[in-house]
C-alpha positions as CSV (number, residue, x, y, z in Angstrom):
1,M,-0.1,0.0,0.0
2,D,1.2,3.5,-0.8
3,T,2.7,4.9,2.3
4,L,1.3,8.6,1.2
5,F,-2.3,7.3,1.9
6,L,-1.5,6.2,5.4
7,L,0.3,9.4,6.2
8,M,-2.8,11.6,4.9
9,L,-5.2,10.3,7.5
10,P,-3.2,11.5,10.6
11,I,-2.5,14.8,8.7
12,L,-6.1,15.2,8.1
13,G,-6.8,14.3,11.8
14,V,-4.3,17.2,12.9
15,I,-6.0,19.7,10.5
16,M,-9.4,18.7,11.8
17,Y,-8.3,19.2,15.3
18,F,-6.9,22.8,14.7
19,V,-10.1,23.8,12.6
20,M,-12.9,22.0,14.6
21,V,-11.7,21.7,18.1
22,R,-9.4,24.6,18.8
23,K,-11.6,27.8,19.0
24,N,-10.7,31.6,19.5
25,A,-12.9,33.8,21.4
26,F,-14.9,34.8,18.4
27,E,-15.6,31.4,17.5
28,E,-16.6,30.3,20.9
29,R,-19.3,33.1,20.7
30,L,-20.2,31.9,17.3
31,A,-20.9,28.5,18.6
32,L,-23.4,29.9,21.0
33,Y,-25.0,32.1,18.3
34,R,-28.6,31.6,17.4
35,P,-30.4,33.8,14.8
36,Q,-32.6,36.3,16.7
37,H,-33.9,38.9,14.3
38,Q,-35.7,39.0,11.0
39,L,-33.4,40.6,8.6
40,S,-34.5,43.0,5.9
41,Q,-35.0,41.5,2.5
42,K,-31.7,42.7,1.0
43,R,-29.8,41.1,3.8
44,E,-31.7,37.8,3.6
45,V,-31.2,37.6,-0.2
46,Y,-27.5,38.0,0.4
47,L,-27.5,35.0,3.1
48,K,-29.4,32.9,0.7
49,G,-26.9,33.4,-1.8
50,V,-24.1,32.4,0.7
51,H,-26.2,29.3,1.5
52,K,-26.7,28.2,-2.1
53,F,-23.0,28.8,-2.7
54,R,-22.0,26.4,0.2
55,L,-24.4,23.7,-1.1
56,W,-23.1,24.0,-4.6
57,F,-19.4,24.0,-3.7
58,V,-19.4,21.0,-1.3
59,S,-21.9,19.0,-3.6
60,I,-19.4,19.2,-6.4
61,F,-16.5,18.3,-4.1
62,F,-18.7,15.2,-3.0
63,V,-19.4,14.2,-6.7
64,I,-15.8,14.6,-7.9
65,F,-13.9,13.2,-4.9
66,V,-16.0,11.1,-2.5
67,A,-18.6,9.4,-4.7
68,P,-16.0,7.8,-7.1
69,S,-14.0,6.5,-4.1
70,L,-17.1,5.1,-2.4
71,V,-18.0,3.4,-5.7
72,Y,-14.3,1.9,-6.0
73,F,-14.4,0.6,-2.4
74,I,-17.9,-1.2,-3.0
75,L,-16.7,-2.8,-6.1
76,M,-13.5,-4.0,-4.6
77,F,-15.3,-5.2,-1.6
78,Q,-17.8,-7.1,-3.7
79,E,-15.0,-8.7,-5.6
80,N,-13.3,-9.8,-2.6
81,T,-16.3,-11.0,-1.1
82,A,-16.8,-13.3,-4.1
83,K,-13.5,-14.7,-3.6
84,W,-13.7,-15.2,0.1
85,Y,-11.1,-12.7,1.1
86,V,-13.3,-10.7,3.1
87,L,-12.2,-12.8,6.2
88,Y,-8.6,-11.9,5.6
89,P,-8.4,-8.2,4.6
90,N,-5.8,-7.5,2.1
91,E,-4.5,-4.6,0.4
92,M,-7.3,-4.9,-2.3
93,I,-9.7,-3.8,0.3
94,V,-7.8,-1.7,2.7
95,E,-6.4,0.6,0.1
96,P,-9.9,1.3,-1.4
97,L,-11.1,1.8,2.2
98,I,-8.5,4.3,3.2
99,I,-8.8,6.3,-0.1
100,F,-12.6,6.6,0.6
101,L,-11.9,7.8,4.3
102,I,-9.6,10.2,3.1
103,G,-12.2,11.7,0.7
104,F,-14.9,11.4,3.3
105,L,-12.9,13.2,5.9
106,A,-11.8,16.0,3.4
107,Y,-15.4,16.4,2.6
108,Y,-16.6,16.6,6.2
109,L,-13.9,19.2,7.0
110,L,-14.8,21.3,4.1
111,S,-18.4,21.1,4.8
112,Y,-17.7,22.2,8.4
113,V,-15.6,25.2,7.3
114,F,-18.4,26.4,4.8
115,K,-20.9,25.9,7.5
116,R,-18.9,27.7,10.1
117,N,-18.4,30.7,7.5
118,E,-22.1,30.8,6.7
119,K,-23.0,31.0,10.4
120,A,-20.5,33.6,11.1
121,L,-21.8,35.7,8.1
122,R,-25.3,35.3,9.3
123,M,-24.2,36.7,12.8
124,L,-22.3,39.6,11.5
125,V,-24.7,40.7,8.9
126,E,-27.4,40.6,11.6
127,Q,-25.2,42.9,13.6
128,M,-23.6,45.3,11.2
129,S,-24.6,48.7,10.3
130,D,-26.1,49.7,7.0
131,S,-22.8,51.3,5.8
132,D,-20.9,48.0,6.6
133,F,-23.4,45.9,4.8
134,E,-23.3,48.1,1.6
135,L,-19.5,47.8,1.8
136,L,-19.9,44.1,1.9
137,L,-22.3,44.0,-1.3
138,K,-20.0,46.4,-2.9
139,I,-16.9,44.1,-2.5
140,K,-19.1,41.0,-3.7
141,E,-20.2,42.8,-6.8
142,R,-16.5,43.4,-7.8
143,L,-15.4,39.6,-7.2
144,P,-15.4,36.9,-9.8
145,F,-18.3,34.4,-9.7
146,I,-16.5,31.8,-7.7
147,N,-15.5,34.3,-5.0
148,K,-18.7,36.3,-4.6
149,Y,-19.9,34.4,-1.4
150,D,-16.5,33.2,-0.3
151,T,-15.7,36.1,1.9
152,S,-12.1,36.7,2.9
153,F,-12.8,39.7,5.3
154,V,-15.8,41.6,6.8
155,L,-16.0,44.9,8.5
156,C,-18.7,44.9,11.3
157,N,-19.1,47.7,13.8
158,H,-15.4,48.8,13.7
159,Q,-14.1,45.2,13.8
160,L,-12.4,43.4,11.1
161,Y,-13.1,39.7,10.7
162,L,-10.6,37.4,8.7
163,F,-11.9,34.3,7.2
164,T,-9.0,31.8,7.0
165,F,-9.5,28.0,6.4
166,F,-8.4,27.3,10.0
167,A,-10.2,30.0,11.8
168,I,-12.2,33.2,11.7
169,R,-10.1,35.9,13.5
170,E,-11.5,39.0,15.0
171,I,-9.2,42.0,14.8
172,D,-9.4,45.6,16.2
173,P,-8.1,47.5,12.9
174,T,-6.8,50.3,15.2
175,K,-4.2,47.8,16.6
176,I,-2.8,46.9,13.3
177,T,0.8,48.0,13.6
178,N,2.3,46.4,10.4
179,M,1.0,45.1,7.2
180,N,2.7,43.5,4.2
181,W,1.6,42.1,1.1
182,G,2.5,40.3,-2.2
183,R,0.6,39.4,-5.4
184,S,0.5,36.0,-6.9
185,K,-1.6,34.1,-9.5
186,N,-4.0,33.0,-6.9
187,G,-4.6,36.7,-5.5
188,V,-2.8,38.6,-2.8
189,S,-1.2,37.5,0.3
190,V,-1.5,39.8,3.2
191,T,0.4,39.7,6.6
192,L,-0.9,41.6,9.5
193,K,0.6,42.3,13.0
194,A,-2.3,43.2,15.3
195,P,-0.5,42.6,17.7
196,K,-0.5,38.7,16.8
197,R,0.7,37.9,13.3
198,T,-2.0,36.8,10.8
199,M,-1.7,35.7,7.2
200,I,-4.7,35.8,4.8
201,M,-5.1,35.2,1.2
202,M,-7.7,37.1,-0.7
203,P,-8.8,37.9,-4.4
204,R,-7.1,40.8,-6.1
205,E,-10.3,42.6,-6.7
206,A,-11.0,42.6,-2.9
207,F,-7.7,43.9,-1.8
208,P,-8.0,47.5,-2.5
209,Y,-11.1,47.6,-0.2
210,F,-9.1,45.9,2.5
211,L,-6.2,48.3,2.2
212,Q,-8.7,51.2,2.4
213,I,-10.2,49.9,5.7
214,V,-6.8,49.3,7.2
215,E,-5.6,53.0,6.2
216,Q,-8.9,54.4,7.4
217,Y,-8.3,53.2,11.0
218,N,-4.4,53.4,10.8
219,P,-3.4,56.6,8.9
220,K,0.2,55.9,9.9
221,L,0.4,53.0,7.7
222,K,-0.4,54.8,4.3
């Protein structure tokens, strides 16, 4: 059996621990959050778009990665059962099983991240001012289709929320003391110090708005 498959399981386990178990102060509040207010039609339309995007993305991931590995495992299991190998599991069964587990765990992790982000957006959209929400919509309209509801940052009531894969970080923009960035094919990589060091990737179209927010709260960084 390829050692790479075996190594990926503990690696996925470690990633799942840092994403799903360890929580910062904002994520602990998020875990306790329950929708409380009826939102305006405009805000509800935005959140419905976020929900549809999540379902669309994770469904495609399932069809491409999980479903084929499940079919492969079932076919190999049936073949080995017919040959009476099922009582003595060998590589013909174990390897397809591990491939399926890797795909399923990756799907579960991805679903968790998107659901966490959707819940966070619901909470922030419920709390943010009209001007903050208009800024959110303005940024969305500038983004490519694939990124329109995949938010990398949100400004809400003078707090900046950074959406990374591993966590959602709440930052007071007035406490940002340093910021560096670099452009790449995939977007813009931004490193902040506020006071902890945080790195985030965002689409190029979103970066000018992010830079404007940071400079608005930190004129010295201009």
